[in-house]
DSSP file (Angstrom, degrees, kcal/mol; ACC not computed):
  #  RESIDUE AA STRUCTURE BP1 BP2  ACC     N-H-->O    O-->H-N    N-H-->O    O-->H-N    TCO  KAPPA ALPHA  PHI   PSI    X-CA   Y-CA   Z-CA
    1    1 A M    >         0   0    0      0, 0.0     3,-0.8     0, 0.0     4,-0.2   0.000 360.0 360.0 360.0 -48.9    2.7   -5.2  -17.3
    2    2 A H  G >   +     0   0    0      1,-0.2     3,-0.8     2,-0.1     4,-0.1   0.758 360.0  61.3 -75.0 -23.6    0.4   -4.3  -14.4
    3    3 A A  G >  S+     0   0    0      1,-0.2     3,-1.2     2,-0.1    -1,-0.2   0.543  81.5  83.5 -81.5  -6.2    1.0   -0.5  -14.8
    4    4 A K  G <  S+     0   0    0     -3,-0.8    -1,-0.2     1,-0.2    -2,-0.1   0.788  85.5  57.0 -65.9 -26.1   -0.5   -0.4  -18.3
    5    5 A K  G <  S+     0   0    0     -3,-0.8     2,-0.3    -4,-0.2    -1,-0.2   0.463 102.2  60.8 -90.0   0.1   -4.0   -0.1  -16.9
    6    6 A I  S <  S-     0   0    0     -3,-1.2     2,-0.6    -4,-0.1    41,-0.1  -0.881  85.6-108.5-124.6 159.4   -3.4    3.0  -14.9
    7    7 A K        -     0   0    0     -2,-0.3    41,-2.6    39,-0.2     2,-0.3  -0.750  35.4-160.5 -86.4 122.8   -2.4    6.6  -15.7
    8    8 A L  B     -a   48   0A   0     -2,-0.6    41,-0.2    39,-0.2    42,-0.0  -0.797  22.6-109.3-102.2 145.6    1.1    7.3  -14.5
    9    9 A A    >   -     0   0    0     39,-2.8     3,-1.7    -2,-0.3    -1,-0.1  -0.348  36.8-107.4 -65.0 153.7    2.5   10.8  -13.9
   10   10 A P  T 3  S+     0   0    0      0, 0.0    -1,-0.1     0, 0.0    39,-0.0   0.789 115.6  51.1 -57.3 -30.4    5.2   11.8  -16.5
   11   11 A G  T 3  S+     0   0    0      2,-0.1     2,-0.2     0, 0.0    38,-0.1   0.312  76.2 129.2 -93.5  10.7    8.1   11.5  -14.0
   12   12 A V    <   -     0   0    0     -3,-1.7     2,-0.7    36,-0.1     3,-0.1  -0.479  44.3-155.9 -71.6 130.7    7.4    8.0  -12.7
   13   13 A D     >  -     0   0    0     -2,-0.2     4,-1.4     1,-0.1     3,-0.4  -0.886  12.0-176.4-109.9 100.7   10.4    5.7  -12.8
   14   14 A L  H  > S+     0   0    0     -2,-0.7     4,-2.3     1,-0.2    -1,-0.1   0.756  83.7  62.2 -70.8 -23.1    9.3    2.1  -12.9
   15   15 A E  H  > S+     0   0    0      2,-0.2     4,-2.3     1,-0.2    -1,-0.2   0.876 102.0  51.8 -67.0 -35.5   12.9    0.9  -12.8
   16   16 A R  H  > S+     0   0    0     -3,-0.4     4,-1.5     2,-0.2    -2,-0.2   0.905 109.5  49.3 -64.0 -41.6   13.1    2.6   -9.4
   17   17 A V  H  < S+     0   0    0     -4,-1.4     4,-0.4     1,-0.2    -2,-0.2   0.918 110.0  51.6 -62.4 -42.9   10.0    0.7   -8.3
   18   18 A A  H >< S+     0   0    0     -4,-2.3     3,-1.0     1,-0.2    -2,-0.2   0.895 108.9  50.0 -62.6 -40.7   11.6   -2.5   -9.6
   19   19 A R  H 3< S+     0   0    0     -4,-2.3    -1,-0.2     1,-0.2    -2,-0.2   0.804 110.8  51.2 -67.3 -27.8   14.8   -1.9   -7.6
   20   20 A G  T 3< S+     0   0    0     -4,-1.5    -1,-0.2     1,-0.2    -2,-0.2   0.444 105.8  57.0 -88.7   0.2   12.7   -1.3   -4.5
   21   21 A T    X   +     0   0    0     -3,-1.0     3,-1.4    -4,-0.4    -1,-0.2  -0.335  66.7 166.3-128.2  53.4   10.7   -4.5   -4.8
   22   22 A P  T 3  S+     0   0    0      0, 0.0     3,-0.1     0, 0.0    -3,-0.1  -0.417  71.7  16.0 -67.8 146.4   13.1   -7.4   -4.9
   23   23 A M  T 3  S+     0   0    0      1,-0.3     2,-0.3    -2,-0.1    -2,-0.0   0.578  88.2 143.9  68.6  12.0   11.4  -10.8   -4.3
   24   24 A F    <   -     0   0    0     -3,-1.4    -1,-0.3     1,-0.1     2,-0.1  -0.647  44.0-136.1 -77.8 136.8    7.9   -9.4   -5.0
   25   25 A S     >  -     0   0    0     -2,-0.3     4,-2.2    -3,-0.1     5,-0.2  -0.310  28.8 -99.2 -80.5 173.5    5.7  -11.9   -6.8
   26   26 A G  H  > S+     0   0    0      1,-0.2     4,-2.2     2,-0.2     5,-0.2   0.880 126.9  52.2 -60.5 -38.6    3.5  -10.9   -9.7
   27   27 A A  H  > S+     0   0    0      2,-0.2     4,-2.3     1,-0.2    -1,-0.2   0.880 107.9  51.4 -66.1 -38.0    0.6  -10.8   -7.3
   28   28 A D  H  > S+     0   0    0      2,-0.2     4,-2.2     1,-0.2    -2,-0.2   0.907 110.2  49.0 -64.5 -41.2    2.5   -8.5   -5.0
   29   29 A L  H  X S+     0   0    0     -4,-2.2     4,-2.2     2,-0.2    -2,-0.2   0.890 110.9  49.8 -66.1 -39.2    3.4   -6.1   -7.9
   30   30 A E  H  X S+     0   0    0     -4,-2.2     4,-2.5     2,-0.2    -1,-0.2   0.905 110.6  50.2 -65.5 -40.2   -0.3   -6.1   -9.0
   31   31 A A  H  X S+     0   0    0     -4,-2.3     4,-2.7     2,-0.2    -2,-0.2   0.879 108.8  53.5 -63.5 -37.8   -1.3   -5.3   -5.4
   32   32 A L  H  X S+     0   0    0     -4,-2.2     4,-2.3     2,-0.2    -2,-0.2   0.931 110.6  45.3 -62.0 -46.7    1.3   -2.5   -5.3
   33   33 A I  H  X S+     0   0    0     -4,-2.2     4,-2.1     2,-0.2    -2,-0.2   0.916 114.7  48.2 -64.5 -43.8   -0.1   -0.9   -8.5
   34   34 A N  H  X S+     0   0    0     -4,-2.5     4,-2.0     1,-0.2    -2,-0.2   0.907 112.0  49.2 -63.7 -41.9   -3.7   -1.2   -7.3
   35   35 A E  H  X S+     0   0    0     -4,-2.7     4,-2.5     2,-0.2    -1,-0.2   0.891 109.7  51.7 -65.3 -39.8   -2.8    0.2   -3.9
   36   36 A A  H  X S+     0   0    0     -4,-2.3     4,-2.4     1,-0.2    -1,-0.2   0.893 109.2  50.7 -63.2 -39.7   -1.0    3.2   -5.5
   37   37 A A  H  X S+     0   0    0     -4,-2.1     4,-2.2     2,-0.2    -2,-0.2   0.887 110.3  49.5 -65.4 -38.5   -4.1    3.8   -7.7
   38   38 A I  H  X S+     0   0    0     -4,-2.0     4,-2.5     2,-0.2    -2,-0.2   0.920 110.7  49.9 -65.3 -44.0   -6.3    3.8   -4.5
   39   39 A I  H  X S+     0   0    0     -4,-2.5     4,-1.3     1,-0.2    -2,-0.2   0.929 112.2  47.4 -60.2 -46.2   -4.0    6.2   -2.8
   40   40 A A  H  <>S+     0   0    0     -4,-2.4     5,-2.6     1,-0.2    -1,-0.2   0.890 111.7  50.8 -63.7 -39.7   -4.0    8.6   -5.7
   41   41 A T  H ><5S+     0   0    0     -4,-2.2     3,-1.7     1,-0.2    -1,-0.2   0.903 106.9  53.1 -65.2 -41.6   -7.8    8.4   -6.0
   42   42 A L  H 3<5S+     0   0    0     -4,-2.5    -1,-0.2     1,-0.3    -2,-0.2   0.785 109.9  49.1 -65.1 -26.1   -8.2    9.2   -2.3
   43   43 A E  T 3<5S-     0   0    0     -4,-1.3    -1,-0.3    -5,-0.2    -2,-0.2   0.241 116.0-116.7 -95.6  12.3   -6.1   12.3   -2.8
   44   44 A D  T < 5 +     0   0    0     -3,-1.7     2,-0.3     1,-0.2    -3,-0.2   0.860  60.2 156.1  55.5  41.6   -8.1   13.4   -5.9
   45   45 A K      < -     0   0    0     -5,-2.6    -1,-0.2    -6,-0.1    -2,-0.1  -0.685  44.4-147.4 -94.6 151.5   -5.1   13.0   -8.2
   46   46 A D  S    S+     0   0    0     -2,-0.3     2,-0.3     1,-0.1   -39,-0.2   0.693  83.6  32.8 -86.2 -21.5   -5.5   12.4  -12.0
   47   47 A F  S    S-     0   0    0     -7,-0.1     2,-0.6   -41,-0.1   -39,-0.2  -0.905  81.5-113.7-132.9 158.0   -2.3   10.4  -12.1
   48   48 A V  B     -a    8   0A   0    -41,-2.6   -39,-2.8    -2,-0.3     2,-0.2  -0.838  41.0-165.4 -89.0 124.5   -0.3    8.0   -9.9
   49   49 A D     >  -     0   0    0     -2,-0.6     4,-1.7   -41,-0.2     3,-0.3  -0.490  35.5 -93.1-106.6-179.6    3.0    9.6   -9.0
   50   50 A Q  H  > S+     0   0    0      1,-0.2     4,-2.4     2,-0.2     5,-0.2   0.863 122.2  55.2 -62.5 -38.8    6.2    8.2   -7.5
   51   51 A L  H  > S+     0   0    0      1,-0.2     4,-2.5     2,-0.2    -1,-0.2   0.873 105.8  52.5 -63.9 -36.7    5.2    9.0   -4.0
   52   52 A D  H  > S+     0   0    0     -3,-0.3     4,-2.4     2,-0.2    -1,-0.2   0.915 110.5  47.9 -63.5 -42.2    2.0    7.0   -4.3
   53   53 A L  H  X S+     0   0    0     -4,-1.7     4,-2.2     2,-0.2    -2,-0.2   0.887 111.6  49.9 -66.5 -38.6    4.0    4.0   -5.6
   54   54 A D  H  X S+     0   0    0     -4,-2.4     4,-1.8     2,-0.2    -2,-0.2   0.922 112.6  46.3 -66.2 -43.3    6.5    4.3   -2.7
   55   55 A E  H  X S+     0   0    0     -4,-2.5     4,-2.0     1,-0.2    -2,-0.2   0.900 112.5  51.0 -65.0 -40.0    3.7    4.5   -0.1
   56   56 A A  H  X S+     0   0    0     -4,-2.4     4,-2.6     2,-0.2     5,-0.2   0.885 106.2  55.5 -64.5 -38.8    2.0    1.5   -1.8
   57   57 A R  H  X S+     0   0    0     -4,-2.2     4,-2.4     1,-0.2    -1,-0.2   0.923 108.7  47.6 -59.3 -44.5    5.2   -0.5   -1.7
   58   58 A D  H  X S+     0   0    0     -4,-1.8     4,-2.8     1,-0.2     5,-0.4   0.884 111.9  49.8 -65.5 -38.0    5.5    0.1    2.0
   59   59 A K  H  X S+     0   0    0     -4,-2.0     4,-1.8     2,-0.2    -2,-0.2   0.895 113.0  45.9 -67.6 -39.5    1.8   -0.9    2.6
   60   60 A V  H  < S+     0   0    0     -4,-2.6    -2,-0.2     2,-0.2    -1,-0.2   0.901 118.4  43.3 -69.1 -39.6    2.2   -4.1    0.5
   61   61 A R  H  < S+     0   0    0     -4,-2.4    -2,-0.2    -5,-0.2    -3,-0.2   0.933 134.2  13.3 -72.3 -47.1    5.4   -5.0    2.3
   62   62 A W  H  < S-     0   0    0     -4,-2.8    -3,-0.2     1,-0.3    -2,-0.2   0.434 104.0-116.7-115.2  -1.0    4.5   -4.2    5.9
   63   63 A G     <  -     0   0    0     -4,-1.8    -1,-0.3    -5,-0.4    -2,-0.1  -0.154  52.9 -35.8  87.8 172.7    0.8   -3.8    5.9
   64   64 A R        -     0   0    0      1,-0.1     2,-0.2    -4,-0.1    -5,-0.0  -0.367  66.5-109.1 -70.0 147.0   -1.3   -0.7    6.7
   65   65 A A        -     0   0    0     -2,-0.1     2,-0.7     1,-0.1    -1,-0.1  -0.545  25.2-123.0 -75.9 138.4   -0.1    1.6    9.4
   66   66 A N        +     0   0    0     -2,-0.2     3,-0.1     1,-0.2    -1,-0.1  -0.750  33.7 174.8 -80.8 118.0   -2.1    1.6   12.7
   67   67 A K        +     0   0    0     -2,-0.7     2,-0.5     1,-0.1    -1,-0.2   0.526  57.2  63.2-103.9  -7.4   -3.1    5.2   13.1
   68   68 A S     >  -     0   0    0      1,-0.1     4,-1.3     2,-0.0    -1,-0.1  -0.957  49.0-173.2-127.0 118.4   -5.3    4.9   16.2
   69   69 A K  H  > S+     0   0    0     -2,-0.5     4,-2.3     2,-0.2     5,-0.2   0.777  88.7  64.1 -74.4 -26.0   -4.1    3.8   19.6
   70   70 A K  H  > S+     0   0    0      2,-0.2     4,-2.1     1,-0.2    -1,-0.2   0.925 103.8  45.8 -62.5 -45.3   -7.7    3.8   20.9
   71   71 A V  H  > S+     0   0    0      1,-0.2     4,-2.3     2,-0.2    -1,-0.2   0.906 111.1  53.4 -64.0 -41.2   -8.6    1.0   18.5
   72   72 A Q  H  X S+     0   0    0     -4,-1.3     4,-1.9     1,-0.2    -2,-0.2   0.904 108.6  49.2 -61.8 -41.5   -5.5   -0.9   19.4
   73   73 A E  H  X S+     0   0    0     -4,-2.3     4,-2.1     2,-0.2    -1,-0.2   0.902 110.5  50.5 -64.7 -41.5   -6.4   -0.7   23.1
   74   74 A L  H  X S+     0   0    0     -4,-2.1     4,-2.5     1,-0.2    -2,-0.2   0.876 108.7  52.6 -64.0 -37.2   -9.9   -1.9   22.4
   75   75 A E  H  X S+     0   0    0     -4,-2.3     4,-2.5     2,-0.2    -1,-0.2   0.896 108.0  51.0 -65.1 -39.3   -8.5   -4.8   20.5
   76   76 A R  H  X S+     0   0    0     -4,-1.9     4,-2.4     2,-0.2    -2,-0.2   0.907 111.0  47.8 -64.4 -41.7   -6.2   -5.8   23.4
   77   77 A V  H  X S+     0   0    0     -4,-2.1     4,-2.3     2,-0.2    -2,-0.2   0.930 112.8  48.4 -64.8 -44.7   -9.2   -5.7   25.8
   78   78 A A  H  X S+     0   0    0     -4,-2.5     4,-2.3     1,-0.2    -2,-0.2   0.902 112.0  49.5 -62.6 -40.6  -11.3   -7.8   23.4
   79   79 A T  H  X S+     0   0    0     -4,-2.5     4,-2.9     2,-0.2     5,-0.2   0.898 109.0  52.6 -64.3 -40.8   -8.4  -10.3   23.0
   80   80 A A  H  X S+     0   0    0     -4,-2.4     4,-2.2     2,-0.2    -2,-0.2   0.921 110.6  46.8 -62.4 -44.2   -8.0  -10.6   26.7
   81   81 A Y  H  X S+     0   0    0     -4,-2.3     4,-1.5     2,-0.2    -1,-0.2   0.912 113.2  49.8 -62.2 -41.8  -11.6  -11.4   27.2
   82   82 A H  H  < S+     0   0    0     -4,-2.3    -2,-0.2     1,-0.2     3,-0.2   0.931 112.8  45.6 -63.5 -46.0  -11.5  -13.9   24.4
   83   83 A E  H  < S+     0   0    0     -4,-2.9    -1,-0.2     1,-0.2    -2,-0.2   0.840 110.1  54.6 -67.4 -32.7   -8.4  -15.6   25.8
   84   84 A A  H  <        0   0    0     -4,-2.2    -1,-0.2     1,-0.3    -2,-0.2   0.827 360.0 360.0 -69.2 -30.1   -9.8  -15.7   29.3
   85   85 A G     <        0   0    0     -4,-1.5    -1,-0.3    -3,-0.2    -2,-0.2   0.483 360.0 360.0 -72.2 360.0  -12.9  -17.4   28.1
């Protein structure tokens, strides 16, 4: 239902996506499709492929990956100051 509004690559298997997303609500599935479309757009793709859907599933399930340890260290320092106050 949510995948009707985006262009999927010819080899996309939505049953595979369904098997990989047990207990996802309708909102979670819509977020997955939207996230996959964003990933594909950022990579200048014309279609959403299976890898985009797999990456989007992981982002919806576990959140975005922290790619910078510098930011994480700054957040810890800011949190320490906040807690000390």
